[in-house]
C-alpha positions in Angstrom: -57.8 -57.4 185.4 -57.7 -56.3 189.0 -60.6 -57.6 191.1 -62.2 -57.1 194.4 -63.7 -59.8 196.6 -67.4 -60.5 195.8 -69.2 -60.3 199.1 -72.9 -60.0 198.6 -73.9 -60.9 202.1 -75.6 -58.2 204.1 -74.0 -59.2 207.4 -76.0 -59.2 210.6 -77.9 -56.0 211.1 -77.7 -54.4 214.5 -81.1 -54.8 216.1 -82.6 -52.2 218.4 -85.2 -53.6 220.8 -86.2 -50.5 222.8 -89.3 -48.6 221.7 -88.3 -45.4 219.9 -89.3 -42.1 221.6 -91.9 -40.1 219.8 -92.3 -42.5 216.9 -94.5 -41.2 214.1 -95.3 -43.1 210.9 -93.9 -41.3 207.7 -96.2 -38.5 206.6 -96.3 -40.0 203.0 -98.1 -43.0 204.5 -100.5 -41.2 206.9 -101.1 -37.8 205.2 -104.4 -37.0 203.4 -104.8 -38.5 200.0 -103.3 -36.5 197.1 -105.7 -34.7 194.8 -105.1 -37.2 192.1 -106.1 -40.0 194.5 -109.3 -38.3 195.5 -110.1 -37.5 191.9 -108.7 -40.4 189.8 -109.5 -38.8 186.5 -106.8 -36.2 187.3 -104.1 -38.9 187.6 -103.1 -39.0 183.9 -102.8 -35.2 183.9 -100.6 -35.3 187.1 -98.3 -37.8 185.3 -98.0 -35.6 182.3 -97.1 -32.6 184.5 -94.4 -34.6 186.3 -93.0 -35.9 183.1 -92.9 -32.5 181.5 -91.0 -31.1 184.6 -88.5 -33.9 184.4 -87.9 -33.4 180.6 -87.3 -29.7 181.3 -84.8 -30.6 184.0 -83.0 -32.9 181.6 -82.8 -30.2 179.0 -81.6 -27.5 181.4 -79.2 -29.8 183.4 -75.8 -28.0 183.6 -73.7 -31.2 183.8 -73.2 -33.6 180.9 -75.2 -36.8 180.8 -73.5 -40.2 180.4 -73.9 -41.2 176.8 -70.7 -42.8 175.5 -70.3 -46.6 175.2 -67.3 -48.9 174.8 -67.6 -52.6 174.0 -64.1 -53.1 175.4 -64.2 -53.8 179.2 -62.2 -51.3 181.3 -59.2 -52.7 183.2 -60.3 -52.6 186.9 -63.3 -54.0 188.7 -64.8 -51.8 191.4 -67.7 -54.1 192.2 -69.5 -57.2 191.0 -73.0 -58.4 192.0 -75.6 -60.8 190.9 -79.3 -61.3 191.9 -81.6 -64.2 191.4 -84.1 -63.7 188.6 -86.9 -65.9 189.8 -88.3 -66.4 193.3 -90.5 -69.4 194.2 -94.0 -67.9 194.3 -97.5 -69.3 193.4 -98.0 -70.4 189.8 -100.4 -67.5 189.3 -97.4 -65.1 189.8 -94.7 -67.1 188.0 -95.8 -65.9 184.6 -95.1 -62.3 185.8 -91.6 -63.3 186.8 -91.0 -65.0 183.5 -92.1 -61.8 181.8 -89.9 -59.8 184.1 -86.9 -61.6 182.7 -88.0 -60.4 179.2 -88.2 -56.8 180.4 -84.8 -57.1 182.2 -83.1 -58.3 179.0 -84.4 -55.3 177.1 -83.5 -52.8 179.8 -80.1 -54.3 180.5 -79.1 -53.9 176.8 -79.5 -50.1 177.2 -77.2 -50.0 180.2 -74.5 -52.5 179.2 -71.1 -50.9 178.2 -72.2 -47.4 179.2 -69.4 -45.2 180.4 -69.7 -42.6 183.2 -66.8 -40.2 182.8 -65.5 -37.6 185.2 -68.2 -34.9 185.9 -70.9 -36.9 184.0 -74.3 -37.9 185.4 -76.1 -41.2 185.0 -79.9 -41.3 184.9 -81.6 -44.7 184.8 -84.7 -43.3 183.1 -82.7 -41.4 180.5 -80.7 -44.4 179.6 -83.4 -47.1 179.7 -86.3 -44.9 178.4 -90.0 -45.6 178.7 -90.8 -49.3 179.0 -93.8 -49.5 176.6 -95.4 -52.3 174.6 -94.2 -50.6 171.4 -90.6 -51.1 172.5 -91.2 -54.8 173.3 -91.9 -54.7 177.0 -94.5 -57.0 178.4 -96.5 -57.3 181.6 -94.3 -58.1 184.6 -94.6 -57.8 188.4 -94.9 -54.2 189.6 -95.5 -53.0 193.1 -98.3 -50.5 193.7 -99.0 -49.4 197.3 -97.1 -52.5 198.5 -99.2 -54.9 196.4 -97.8 -57.0 193.5 -99.7 -56.5 190.3 -99.2 -56.8 186.5 -97.9 -53.8 184.6 -96.1 -53.3 181.3 -92.3 -53.1 182.0 -92.7 -54.6 185.5 -89.6 -55.9 187.1 -87.0 -53.4 185.8 -86.6 -52.1 189.4 -84.4 -55.2 189.9 -81.9 -53.7 187.5 -82.0 -50.4 189.3 -81.5 -52.2 192.6 -78.4 -54.0 191.3 -77.0 -50.7 189.9 -77.6 -48.8 193.1 -75.9 -51.5 195.2 -72.8 -51.3 192.9 -72.8 -47.5 193.0 -72.8 -47.7 196.8 -69.6 -49.6 196.6 -67.9 -46.9 194.5 -66.8 -43.3 195.1 -69.6 -41.9 192.9 -72.3 -39.8 194.4 -75.9 -41.0 194.5 -77.9 -37.8 193.7 -81.4 -39.2 193.6 -82.9 -42.4 194.7 -86.5 -43.1 195.8 -87.2 -46.1 198.0 -90.4 -48.1 198.3 -92.9 -46.9 200.9 -93.9 -50.5 201.7 -92.2 -53.7 202.8 -94.2 -56.1 200.7 -92.6 -59.5 201.3 -90.8 -61.3 204.2 -87.1 -61.7 204.1 -87.0 -65.3 202.7 -83.6 -65.6 201.0 -82.8 -61.9 201.2 -79.2 -61.2 200.2 -78.9 -57.4 200.5 -79.9 -55.3 203.6 -83.5 -54.3 203.6 -83.8 -50.7 202.5 -81.2 -50.4 199.7 -83.7 -51.0 196.8 -85.0 -48.4 194.3 -88.4 -47.4 193.0 -88.5 -46.4 189.3 -91.3 -44.7 187.5 -90.7 -43.2 184.1 -89.6 -40.6 184.1 -90.1 -38.7 187.3 -89.0 -41.3 189.9 -85.4 -42.0 189.0 -82.0 -43.3 190.1 -79.4 -40.6 189.4 -75.6 -40.8 190.1 -72.9 -38.3 189.5 -69.2 -39.1 188.9 -67.3 -36.6 191.1 -63.9 -38.4 190.6 -61.2 -38.3 188.0 -61.9 -42.0 187.0 -64.1 -43.2 184.2 -66.5 -46.0 185.2 -68.3 -48.5 183.0 -71.4 -50.5 183.6 -71.6 -54.1 182.4 -74.9 -56.0 182.9 -76.1 -59.4 181.6 -79.2 -61.5 182.1 -78.2 -65.1 182.4 -80.2 -68.3 182.9 -80.7 -67.8 186.6 -79.2 -64.5 187.6 -79.0 -60.8 186.6 -75.2 -60.2 186.6 -73.5 -56.8 186.9 -70.1 -55.3 187.1 -68.9 -51.8 187.7 -65.5 -51.3 186.1 -63.1 -48.4 186.1 -60.1 -47.2 184.0 -57.8 -47.2 187.0 -57.7 -48.8 190.5 -59.8 -47.2 193.2 -57.9 -46.8 196.5 -60.9 -47.6 198.7 -63.3 -50.5 199.1 -66.7 -50.3 200.7 -68.9 -52.2 203.1 -72.6 -51.4 203.2 -74.7 -52.7 206.1 -77.8 -52.1 208.2 -78.0 -50.8 211.7 -80.8 -50.4 214.2 -83.2 -52.8 212.5 -86.7 -52.7 214.0 -90.2 -54.0 213.5 -92.8 -51.7 215.2 -96.4 -52.3 216.0 -98.2 -48.9 216.0 -102.0 -49.3 216.4 -103.2 -51.9 213.9 -100.2 -51.5 211.6 -96.7 -52.8 211.5 -93.7 -50.7 210.4 -90.1 -51.5 209.6 -87.2 -49.2 210.0 -83.5 -49.2 209.9 -80.4 -47.2 209.0 -78.1 -48.0 206.0 -74.4 -47.3 206.7 -71.3 -47.4 204.6 -67.7 -48.0 205.7 -65.0 -46.6 203.5 -61.9 -48.8 203.8 -58.3 -48.0 202.7 -57.6 -50.9 200.3 -53.9 -50.8 201.0 -54.0 -51.0 204.8 -57.5 -52.4 205.4 -58.2 -49.4 207.8 -61.7 -48.0 208.0 -61.3 -44.4 206.9 -64.8 -43.3 207.8 -68.4 -44.4 208.2 -71.3 -42.7 206.5 -75.0 -42.8 207.2 -76.5 -43.4 203.7 -80.2 -43.6 204.5 -82.8 -43.9 207.2 -85.7 -46.1 206.1 -89.3 -46.5 207.5 -92.0 -48.4 205.6 -95.4 -49.9 206.2 -95.2 -53.7 206.4 -97.7 -55.6 204.2 -97.3 -59.0 205.9 -97.4 -60.2 209.5 -93.9 -60.3 210.9 -93.2 -63.8 212.3 -90.1 -65.0 214.1 -88.7 -61.5 214.6 -88.9 -59.1 217.7 -91.8 -56.7 217.4 -91.7 -53.5 219.6 -95.1 -52.1 220.7 -95.2 -48.3 220.3 -97.9 -46.5 222.3 -100.2 -44.3 220.3 -99.9 -40.6 221.0 
């Protein structure tokens, strides 16, 4: 099997220390409360509306969805990644992490061995489905408005994060990905750049990827003793490798709040010559920080 080097380090982000001109917090964080927030009894109805719209889009989608599986591993490895299952938190939160592992095992079983052929589209929510008690999911750690809380199916975002990271190291096209609006925890032990994670809510907040190449890709995921392991395989060698990194990392103090922002970039590298073919801006991130930034530069931004 042909392999690529496994380099899970994020590298050193380029830090911008000057105050940005005309900074405004994201509208999704400062805008007026949504109707379902002002009238909580409307929230279940809003969820049903969103889910109905998504199901209609699934039915009317013109491109084929990835459905086929093959227990035989494809010949070439495009990317491999692993993430730690358990972080050292307070004992009151450790049970949520142990339950998260249960949820990840269930979700990973739906993703493992899936093929994404030329022209096919992968949807995390379509493949994994709704994470309900009836299907064996338990209460794990979920993030809601930047706060950790218990919720059935909690923790499956870790699987989506792993998949997204591998997709970024492939020629497939990320069609849909929703990031978290909050930065909930300090960077203790962070491996990947901040801002490459995914938010998943069945079925209307999704991770969707389209295969615009002539190669067939295969997902392999496994929950081990300490790590969630993933591989993205293909049926022939990919002529490029990829490096994903952060630029212009900043912590900003704006009034009483702290914000974090950066840019996620990707270098496309000719595997034969090692030459950088191009650089691509993947995403600009800005999130409300839910902790006090310590040991990092913080830029004061005047209120306007």
